[in-house]
C-alpha positions as CSV (number, residue, x, y, z in Angstrom):
1,X,68.7,102.2,108.5
2,X,70.8,104.0,109.8
3,X,69.0,107.8,110.1
4,X,71.4,108.8,107.5
5,X,70.6,106.3,105.0
6,X,67.9,106.4,102.2
7,X,67.1,104.5,99.4
8,X,65.9,105.2,95.6
9,X,61.9,104.2,97.0
10,X,62.3,106.6,99.6
11,X,62.8,109.7,98.2
12,X,60.4,111.8,96.0
13,X,60.4,114.5,93.2
14,X,60.0,118.1,95.3
15,X,61.9,117.0,98.0
16,X,64.5,119.2,99.4
17,X,68.6,119.0,100.2
18,X,69.6,121.1,102.9
19,X,70.3,123.9,103.6
20,X,73.4,123.2,104.8
21,X,74.9,126.6,106.2
22,X,78.7,127.1,105.3
23,X,81.1,130.0,106.1
24,X,84.5,129.8,103.7
25,X,87.4,131.3,105.8
26,X,90.9,132.7,104.8
27,X,92.3,129.7,106.3
28,X,90.0,126.8,104.9
29,X,90.7,128.7,101.4
30,X,94.5,128.7,102.4
31,X,94.5,125.2,103.1
32,X,92.7,124.0,99.6
33,X,95.4,126.7,97.6
34,X,97.9,124.8,99.5
35,X,97.1,121.2,98.6
36,X,96.0,122.5,94.5
37,X,99.8,123.5,94.7
38,X,99.3,127.2,94.1
39,X,100.9,128.8,97.6
40,X,103.8,129.9,96.2
41,X,102.6,133.9,96.0
42,X,98.8,135.9,97.4
43,X,96.6,135.6,94.4
44,X,92.9,136.7,94.7
45,X,92.2,133.4,96.0
46,X,94.4,134.2,99.3
47,X,95.1,137.9,99.6
48,X,92.2,141.5,99.7
49,X,94.7,143.7,98.2
50,X,95.7,141.1,95.3
51,X,91.8,140.6,94.4
52,X,91.2,144.1,95.0
53,X,94.1,144.6,92.4
54,X,92.7,143.0,90.3
55,X,89.5,145.2,90.0
56,X,87.5,142.2,92.4
57,X,85.8,142.9,95.7
58,X,88.4,141.1,98.2
59,X,89.3,137.4,98.2
60,X,87.2,134.6,96.5
61,X,86.7,131.0,97.3
62,X,88.3,129.3,94.3
63,X,86.3,127.6,91.9
64,X,87.5,124.1,92.4
65,X,87.2,124.5,96.5
66,X,83.0,126.0,95.2
67,X,82.4,122.6,93.8
68,X,83.4,120.9,96.9
69,X,81.8,122.6,99.1
70,X,78.4,122.3,96.7
71,X,78.9,119.0,97.0
72,X,77.9,118.8,100.5
73,X,74.6,118.9,99.9
74,X,74.1,116.0,97.9
75,X,76.5,114.1,100.8
76,X,75.2,115.7,104.1
77,X,71.9,115.1,102.1
78,X,72.1,110.7,103.0
79,X,75.3,108.5,103.6
80,X,74.6,106.2,101.2
81,X,74.9,107.4,98.0
82,X,76.6,108.1,94.9
83,X,76.8,111.6,93.6
84,X,77.2,110.8,89.6
85,X,78.0,114.3,88.2
86,X,77.6,117.8,89.5
87,X,77.3,120.2,86.8
88,X,77.6,123.7,88.3
89,X,77.5,127.5,86.7
90,X,79.1,130.5,88.9
91,X,76.4,133.4,88.4
92,X,78.6,135.7,90.9
93,X,81.8,135.7,93.3
94,X,82.1,133.8,96.4
95,X,83.4,135.6,99.2
96,X,85.5,134.9,102.6
97,X,83.5,135.3,105.4
98,X,80.6,134.7,104.7
99,X,77.4,132.6,105.4
100,X,76.4,130.7,102.8
101,X,73.3,128.5,102.0
102,X,74.0,125.5,100.2
103,X,70.2,123.9,99.0
104,X,69.0,121.6,96.5
105,X,65.7,119.7,95.4
106,X,65.1,116.7,93.6
107,X,63.4,117.1,89.6
108,X,63.8,113.7,88.3
109,X,64.1,110.0,90.0
110,X,64.2,107.2,87.1
111,X,65.9,103.6,87.1
112,X,68.8,104.3,84.2
113,X,69.7,100.8,82.3
114,X,68.9,99.3,86.0
115,X,70.3,102.4,88.0
116,X,68.3,104.1,90.5
117,X,68.9,107.9,89.6
118,X,67.9,110.8,91.2
119,X,68.6,114.1,90.1
120,X,68.6,116.9,91.4
121,X,69.3,121.3,90.7
122,X,71.6,122.7,93.7
123,X,73.0,125.7,94.7
124,X,74.7,128.1,96.8
125,X,73.5,131.1,98.1
126,X,74.0,133.6,100.4
127,X,71.9,135.6,103.3
128,X,70.1,137.4,100.6
129,X,68.8,134.4,98.6
130,X,70.8,134.9,95.8
131,X,71.6,131.9,94.2
132,X,75.7,132.5,93.1
133,X,76.7,129.1,92.0
134,X,73.3,126.8,90.4
135,X,73.6,123.5,88.7
136,X,72.7,120.0,88.5
137,X,73.8,116.3,90.4
138,X,73.0,112.6,89.3
139,X,73.1,110.6,92.1
140,X,72.7,107.0,92.3
141,X,70.5,105.2,95.6
142,X,70.5,101.6,96.6
143,X,67.8,100.0,96.2
144,X,65.6,98.1,99.1
145,X,66.2,94.7,98.9
146,X,69.0,95.2,96.3
147,X,72.4,93.7,96.8
148,X,74.0,96.4,94.5
149,X,75.7,98.9,96.7
150,X,75.8,101.8,94.4
């Protein structure tokens, strides 16, 4: 077993995920927006001025990008799992060039229709501990001795 592998039997209720420290830069947002296919003109995601003109405090990170970033708390926790679902609620805007922490906690563990499943609460918080994005993740784990890999 590599040090970044866990099995269903290893996971306990209350186990922490993360923290993963992230700073999301303007360059990263520009790269995302380019891949997203929406790079033609400045927007609230890529321009401080456009964001301010729209009544925002500054440029923000796109919601779709936040989903991918928050998935890192799962993928960074364990290399041999499958992220089945990630359902998020955006409570506040995520700004560029701010330090955030991605965190989570195991809230449930059961075998559903033969599938070893773990439920987790996950969130993105700022340095003050304010949760900007919150949600739930469903993760599928392998079981020890099983030939089925998630």
